[in-house]
C-alpha positions as CSV (number, residue, x, y, z in Angstrom):
1,X,-101.2,-137.1,162.5
2,X,-102.8,-133.9,161.4
3,X,-106.2,-135.6,160.9
4,X,-106.6,-136.2,164.7
5,X,-107.6,-132.7,165.9
6,X,-110.2,-132.7,163.1
7,X,-111.5,-136.0,164.4
8,X,-112.0,-134.6,167.8
9,X,-113.9,-131.6,166.4
10,X,-116.1,-134.0,164.4
11,X,-116.8,-136.0,167.6
12,X,-117.9,-132.9,169.4
13,X,-120.0,-131.8,166.5
14,X,-121.8,-135.2,166.4
15,X,-122.4,-135.2,170.1
16,X,-123.8,-131.7,170.1
17,X,-126.2,-132.8,167.4
18,X,-127.4,-135.8,169.4
19,X,-127.1,-134.5,172.9
20,X,-130.0,-132.1,172.8
21,X,-132.5,-131.6,175.6
22,X,-134.4,-134.9,175.9
23,X,-137.4,-135.6,178.2
24,X,-138.8,-139.1,178.8
25,X,-141.8,-140.1,180.8
26,X,-143.2,-143.4,182.1
27,X,-147.0,-143.7,182.1
28,X,-147.5,-147.5,181.8
29,X,-146.5,-150.1,184.4
30,X,-143.3,-152.1,183.9
31,X,-144.4,-155.2,181.9
32,X,-143.6,-157.8,184.6
33,X,-144.1,-161.5,183.8
34,X,-143.8,-164.7,185.7
35,X,-143.1,-165.1,189.4
36,X,-140.7,-162.6,191.0
37,X,-137.8,-163.8,193.0
38,X,-135.6,-161.3,195.0
39,X,-131.8,-161.9,195.1
40,X,-129.7,-160.0,197.6
41,X,-126.6,-158.1,196.3
42,X,-123.6,-156.8,198.1
43,X,-123.1,-153.2,199.1
44,X,-125.6,-150.6,198.3
45,X,-126.9,-152.3,195.2
46,X,-130.7,-153.0,195.3
47,X,-132.1,-156.5,195.3
48,X,-131.9,-158.2,191.8
49,X,-135.3,-159.3,190.6
50,X,-135.4,-162.7,188.8
51,X,-138.6,-163.4,186.9
52,X,-139.5,-167.1,186.4
53,X,-142.2,-168.7,184.4
54,X,-143.0,-172.4,184.7
55,X,-144.7,-175.0,182.4
56,X,-148.2,-176.2,183.4
57,X,-146.7,-179.6,184.1
58,X,-143.6,-178.8,186.1
59,X,-142.4,-182.4,186.2
60,X,-142.4,-182.4,182.4
61,X,-139.7,-179.7,182.4
62,X,-136.8,-180.7,180.2
63,X,-134.5,-177.7,180.9
64,X,-134.3,-174.2,182.2
65,X,-133.4,-171.0,180.2
66,X,-132.1,-167.7,181.5
67,X,-132.7,-164.7,179.2
68,X,-130.2,-161.9,179.1
69,X,-131.4,-158.8,177.4
70,X,-129.5,-156.2,175.3
71,X,-128.2,-152.7,175.9
72,X,-130.7,-150.1,177.3
73,X,-133.7,-152.5,177.0
74,X,-135.2,-154.8,179.7
75,X,-136.4,-158.3,180.3
76,X,-140.0,-157.2,180.5
77,X,-140.0,-157.2,176.7
78,X,-139.5,-160.9,176.6
79,X,-142.9,-162.0,177.8
80,X,-143.9,-163.6,174.5
81,X,-140.5,-165.3,174.2
82,X,-140.9,-166.8,177.7
83,X,-144.4,-168.1,176.9
84,X,-143.1,-169.7,173.7
85,X,-140.4,-171.7,175.5
86,X,-142.7,-172.5,178.5
87,X,-145.1,-174.2,176.0
88,X,-142.1,-176.3,174.9
89,X,-141.7,-177.4,178.5
90,X,-138.8,-175.1,179.5
91,X,-138.7,-173.1,182.7
92,X,-137.8,-169.6,181.7
93,X,-136.1,-166.9,183.8
94,X,-135.0,-163.4,183.1
95,X,-133.6,-160.3,184.9
96,X,-132.6,-156.7,184.4
97,X,-128.9,-156.2,184.7
98,X,-127.2,-153.1,186.3
99,X,-128.7,-149.7,185.3
100,X,-131.4,-151.3,183.1
101,X,-135.1,-152.0,183.8
102,X,-136.0,-152.4,187.4
103,X,-132.3,-152.7,188.3
104,X,-132.2,-148.9,187.5
105,X,-133.1,-147.0,190.7
106,X,-134.9,-144.2,188.7
107,X,-137.0,-146.7,186.8
108,X,-137.7,-148.8,189.9
109,X,-139.0,-145.7,191.7
110,X,-141.0,-144.7,188.7
111,X,-142.7,-148.1,188.6
112,X,-143.5,-147.9,192.3
113,X,-145.0,-144.4,191.8
114,X,-147.2,-145.6,189.0
115,X,-148.4,-148.5,191.1
116,X,-149.2,-146.0,193.8
117,X,-151.5,-144.1,191.5
118,X,-149.2,-141.6,189.7
119,X,-150.3,-140.9,186.1
120,X,-146.9,-140.1,184.7
121,X,-143.3,-140.0,186.0
122,X,-140.4,-138.1,184.5
123,X,-137.6,-140.7,183.9
124,X,-135.3,-138.4,181.8
125,X,-132.4,-138.9,184.3
126,X,-132.6,-142.7,184.2
127,X,-129.5,-142.9,182.0
128,X,-127.4,-141.5,184.9
129,X,-127.4,-144.9,186.5
130,X,-124.8,-145.8,183.8
131,X,-122.3,-143.6,185.7
132,X,-121.2,-146.8,187.6
133,X,-120.6,-148.7,184.4
134,X,-117.1,-148.1,183.1
135,X,-117.0,-151.8,182.0
136,X,-119.3,-154.9,182.3
137,X,-118.2,-156.1,185.7
138,X,-121.5,-155.2,187.4
139,X,-123.7,-156.8,184.7
140,X,-121.5,-159.9,184.8
141,X,-122.0,-160.1,188.6
142,X,-125.7,-159.7,188.1
143,X,-125.6,-162.6,185.6
144,X,-123.6,-164.8,188.1
145,X,-126.2,-164.2,190.8
146,X,-129.2,-164.8,188.4
147,X,-127.6,-167.9,187.0
148,X,-127.0,-169.3,190.5
149,X,-130.6,-168.7,191.4
150,X,-131.9,-170.2,188.2
151,X,-129.9,-173.3,188.8
152,X,-131.2,-173.5,192.4
153,X,-134.8,-173.2,191.2
154,X,-134.2,-175.6,188.4
155,X,-132.7,-178.2,190.7
156,X,-135.7,-177.9,193.1
157,X,-138.1,-179.1,190.5
158,X,-137.6,-182.8,191.2
159,X,-135.2,-185.6,191.8
160,X,-133.6,-185.3,188.3
161,X,-131.4,-182.2,187.7
162,X,-132.3,-180.3,184.6
163,X,-129.7,-178.6,182.4
164,X,-129.6,-174.8,182.4
165,X,-128.9,-172.7,179.3
166,X,-128.5,-169.0,178.6
167,X,-130.3,-167.2,175.7
168,X,-128.7,-163.8,175.3
169,X,-129.0,-160.8,172.9
170,X,-126.6,-158.1,171.7
171,X,-124.8,-156.6,174.6
172,X,-126.3,-159.3,176.8
173,X,-124.5,-161.8,174.6
174,X,-121.2,-159.9,175.2
175,X,-121.9,-160.0,179.0
176,X,-122.6,-163.7,178.8
177,X,-119.6,-164.5,176.6
178,X,-117.1,-162.6,178.7
179,X,-118.6,-164.2,181.9
180,X,-118.3,-167.7,180.6
181,X,-114.8,-167.0,179.2
182,X,-113.6,-165.7,182.5
183,X,-115.0,-168.7,184.2
184,X,-114.1,-171.3,181.6
185,X,-112.1,-173.4,184.0
186,X,-114.8,-173.3,186.7
187,X,-118.2,-175.0,186.9
188,X,-120.7,-172.4,186.0
189,X,-123.7,-174.7,185.6
190,X,-124.4,-173.4,182.1
191,X,-124.6,-176.3,179.6
192,X,-124.8,-174.1,176.5
193,X,-125.7,-170.6,175.3
194,X,-127.6,-169.0,172.4
195,X,-126.1,-165.8,171.1
196,X,-128.5,-163.5,169.2
197,X,-126.9,-160.6,167.3
198,X,-124.0,-160.7,169.7
199,X,-122.1,-157.5,170.5
200,X,-118.8,-158.8,169.3
201,X,-118.2,-155.8,167.0
202,X,-118.6,-152.1,167.1
203,X,-121.5,-150.5,165.3
204,X,-121.4,-149.2,161.7
205,X,-123.9,-146.5,161.1
206,X,-125.8,-146.6,157.8
207,X,-126.3,-143.7,155.4
208,X,-124.9,-140.2,155.7
209,X,-124.4,-140.5,159.4
210,X,-122.0,-143.3,158.7
211,X,-119.9,-141.1,156.5
212,X,-119.4,-138.8,159.4
213,X,-119.2,-141.2,162.3
214,X,-117.8,-144.5,161.0
215,X,-114.3,-143.3,160.3
216,X,-114.1,-142.0,163.9
217,X,-115.6,-145.3,165.3
218,X,-113.1,-147.3,163.2
219,X,-110.2,-145.1,164.3
220,X,-111.1,-145.6,167.9
221,X,-111.6,-149.3,167.6
222,X,-108.4,-149.8,165.6
223,X,-106.4,-147.8,168.1
224,X,-107.9,-149.6,171.1
225,X,-107.3,-153.0,169.4
226,X,-103.6,-152.2,168.9
227,X,-103.0,-150.3,172.2
228,X,-100.2,-152.2,173.9
229,X,-101.1,-155.3,171.8
230,X,-98.8,-156.3,168.9
231,X,-100.5,-158.4,166.3
232,X,-97.5,-159.9,164.6
233,X,-97.3,-157.2,162.0
234,X,-94.0,-156.0,160.5
235,X,-91.9,-153.6,162.5
236,X,-93.0,-150.6,160.4
237,X,-96.7,-151.2,160.9
238,X,-96.1,-152.1,164.6
239,X,-94.5,-148.8,165.2
240,X,-97.2,-146.9,163.3
241,X,-100.0,-148.7,165.1
242,X,-98.5,-148.1,168.5
243,X,-97.9,-144.4,167.8
244,X,-101.5,-144.1,166.6
245,X,-102.8,-145.9,169.6
246,X,-100.8,-143.8,172.1
247,X,-102.0,-140.6,170.4
248,X,-105.6,-141.8,170.1
249,X,-106.6,-144.0,173.1
250,X,-105.7,-141.7,176.0
251,X,-107.2,-138.7,174.3
252,X,-110.5,-140.3,173.5
253,X,-110.7,-142.0,176.9
254,X,-110.1,-138.6,178.6
255,X,-112.5,-136.8,176.3
256,X,-115.3,-139.3,176.8
257,X,-114.7,-139.2,180.6
258,X,-114.8,-135.4,180.7
259,X,-118.0,-135.4,178.6
260,X,-119.6,-137.8,181.1
261,X,-119.1,-135.4,184.0
262,X,-122.0,-133.7,185.7
263,X,-123.2,-130.7,183.8
264,X,-121.5,-131.7,180.5
265,X,-123.2,-135.0,180.2
266,X,-126.6,-133.4,179.9
267,X,-125.4,-131.8,176.7
268,X,-123.1,-134.4,175.3
269,X,-124.8,-137.7,176.1
270,X,-126.2,-139.0,172.7
271,X,-129.9,-139.7,172.4
272,X,-130.9,-142.8,170.4
273,X,-132.1,-141.6,167.0
274,X,-135.5,-142.6,165.9
275,X,-134.2,-144.4,162.8
276,X,-132.5,-147.1,164.9
277,X,-135.9,-148.9,165.3
278,X,-135.9,-149.4,161.5
279,X,-132.9,-151.7,162.0
280,X,-134.2,-153.6,165.0
281,X,-137.1,-155.4,163.4
282,X,-139.1,-155.6,160.2
283,X,-142.4,-155.7,162.2
284,X,-144.3,-152.4,162.0
285,X,-146.2,-153.3,165.1
286,X,-143.0,-154.1,167.0
287,X,-141.3,-150.9,165.9
288,X,-144.2,-148.9,167.4
289,X,-143.9,-150.9,170.6
290,X,-140.2,-150.1,170.8
291,X,-140.8,-146.4,170.2
292,X,-143.6,-146.3,172.8
293,X,-141.8,-148.5,175.4
294,X,-141.4,-146.3,178.5
295,X,-138.8,-148.6,180.0
296,X,-136.2,-148.5,177.2
297,X,-133.4,-146.0,178.1
298,X,-133.0,-143.5,175.2
299,X,-129.5,-142.2,176.1
300,X,-126.1,-143.8,176.5
301,X,-123.4,-142.2,178.7
302,X,-120.2,-141.9,176.7
303,X,-118.1,-143.4,179.5
304,X,-120.3,-146.5,179.3
305,X,-120.1,-146.7,175.5
306,X,-116.3,-146.4,175.6
307,X,-116.2,-149.1,178.3
308,X,-118.2,-151.4,176.0
309,X,-115.8,-150.8,173.2
310,X,-112.9,-151.8,175.4
311,X,-114.7,-154.9,176.6
312,X,-115.2,-155.9,172.9
313,X,-111.5,-155.5,172.2
314,X,-110.4,-157.5,175.3
315,X,-112.9,-160.3,174.4
316,X,-111.6,-160.5,170.8
317,X,-108.1,-161.0,172.1
318,X,-109.2,-164.0,174.1
319,X,-112.3,-165.4,172.3
320,X,-110.4,-168.3,170.8
321,X,-110.4,-169.9,174.3
322,X,-114.2,-169.9,174.6
323,X,-115.3,-173.4,175.3
324,X,-119.0,-173.4,176.2
325,X,-121.2,-175.0,173.5
326,X,-123.1,-172.3,171.6
327,X,-125.6,-171.6,168.9
328,X,-125.0,-168.2,167.3
329,X,-127.5,-166.3,165.1
330,X,-126.7,-163.1,163.3
331,X,-127.9,-161.0,160.4
332,X,-125.6,-160.4,157.4
333,X,-126.4,-156.7,157.1
334,X,-126.9,-155.7,160.7
335,X,-125.3,-152.2,161.3
336,X,-125.8,-152.4,165.1
337,X,-123.7,-155.5,165.7
338,X,-122.1,-156.1,162.3
339,X,-121.6,-159.6,161.0
340,X,-117.8,-159.5,160.9
341,X,-117.8,-159.8,164.8
342,X,-119.9,-163.0,164.7
343,X,-117.9,-164.4,161.8
344,X,-114.6,-163.8,163.5
345,X,-115.9,-165.5,166.7
346,X,-117.2,-168.5,164.8
347,X,-113.9,-168.9,162.8
348,X,-112.0,-168.8,166.1
349,X,-114.2,-171.2,168.1
350,X,-116.4,-173.4,165.9
351,X,-114.2,-176.4,166.5
352,X,-113.9,-175.9,170.3
353,X,-117.0,-178.1,170.8
354,X,-118.8,-180.6,168.6
355,X,-122.2,-179.0,169.3
356,X,-121.2,-175.4,168.3
357,X,-123.5,-174.1,165.5
358,X,-124.2,-170.8,163.8
359,X,-127.0,-169.4,161.6
360,X,-126.6,-166.5,159.2
361,X,-129.7,-164.6,158.1
362,X,-128.3,-163.8,154.7
363,X,-131.0,-161.3,153.6
364,X,-131.5,-159.6,156.9
365,X,-130.4,-156.2,158.3
366,X,-132.4,-156.6,161.5
367,X,-130.9,-156.8,165.0
368,X,-133.6,-158.2,167.3
369,X,-134.3,-161.7,166.0
370,X,-136.8,-162.7,168.6
371,X,-139.0,-159.7,167.6
372,X,-139.1,-160.1,163.8
373,X,-142.3,-160.4,161.8
374,X,-143.8,-163.8,161.2
375,X,-143.0,-166.3,159.9
376,X,-139.3,-165.5,160.4
377,X,-139.7,-165.1,164.1
378,X,-141.2,-168.6,164.6
379,X,-138.6,-170.1,162.3
380,X,-135.8,-168.7,164.4
381,X,-137.5,-169.8,167.7
382,X,-137.8,-173.3,166.2
383,X,-134.1,-173.4,165.3
384,X,-133.2,-172.4,168.8
385,X,-135.5,-175.1,170.2
386,X,-134.0,-177.7,167.9
387,X,-130.5,-176.8,169.1
388,X,-131.5,-176.9,172.8
389,X,-133.2,-180.3,172.3
390,X,-130.0,-181.5,170.6
391,X,-127.9,-180.4,173.6
392,X,-130.3,-182.0,176.0
393,X,-130.1,-185.3,174.2
394,X,-126.3,-185.1,174.1
395,X,-126.1,-184.4,177.8
396,X,-128.5,-187.2,178.5
397,X,-126.3,-189.6,176.6
398,X,-123.1,-188.3,178.3
399,X,-124.7,-188.8,181.8
400,X,-126.0,-192.3,181.0
401,X,-122.7,-193.3,179.3
402,X,-124.6,-194.4,176.2
403,X,-124.4,-192.3,173.1
404,X,-127.2,-193.2,170.7
405,X,-126.0,-192.3,167.2
406,X,-129.5,-191.9,165.9
407,X,-130.5,-189.5,168.7
408,X,-127.4,-187.4,168.2
409,X,-127.5,-187.5,164.4
410,X,-129.1,-184.0,164.1
411,X,-126.4,-182.6,166.4
412,X,-123.5,-183.9,164.3
413,X,-124.8,-182.2,161.1
414,X,-123.1,-179.0,159.9
415,X,-124.7,-175.8,161.3
416,X,-128.1,-174.7,160.2
417,X,-126.0,-172.4,158.2
418,X,-128.1,-169.9,156.3
419,X,-131.8,-169.0,155.8
């Protein structure tokens, strides 16, 4: 195992390159949309803010959607998405989960200061809210509360209860999937979920950065996957994998924990490189908005990143039991959440429900599907709307006890497989 000390040195070198002094300021108000609902949380956690937007004719509402954003972003970005689905007669809700957006104490204070007349607020330390995130338990609890409130608001619209769906992106999709998997035997009130570029795999950096970082990322993920988890391999490979895991996992866990301590974390916490925006969207205007968005957190604490990796590993061990109907969209060449994670999930779960569907963007490397350039963005929104309508019709048939084959015909077709 002589390569391992060299791997640690490489990790330290990469972190030193990316963990340089970083200052970030907020000068524009948080992009709030819809009506704001406050949800009490236990302990010292601040109230969770649920944003809700309603159609003009509330009685025409056909369903309710809960948006779950991705890592280091916020639900304020989804204003246009909310308006699109509201025009399709959906009630749309969204929230910022733990340490993100206005659920981040530093960012909430900055927004309050700006509303009180401040011109600019230093938010360079906002990433420190991630110190409480060694896994996704807190975001899952936020999701539980937001989903309960969304269901409550949805049921208050009239005599007929409307179905509730979740639309989730990237890490938000992992939060959603693990929440639904953990509660698969309980009534969550979610009738289906849309996964967009789901975080079911670890990133694969493109270009020369990948030559340095990807072997380390793969080593860590391989070791974590096999740590105390035999995979039916031969005895020789089983012994090799367990030795590798026992030498790798505790050392990396300990290293990332130490580098997340006060003092050290200011040097070793990676800053999101500028080139990442090139893989988020093909829209030049949207890239500029991302780079200028004051409320996107630009650093990721290593303890948090390692915790996300462990969540992915645990989920992949159990994902074959996922039983909530889903529509999954992924890009074939996305380096941020690579396609193999989505493909593995689809292969393990597609037959778990008759309404499960997936869509592969075969020519795309972009990660944020709801922020692509036109006409692709509208095409994807239309596909999502079609699947939601399909689920609504299926649920209506189940509740009435009458299944109309003509109404359900589009649901029974193979997935909208590739575009």
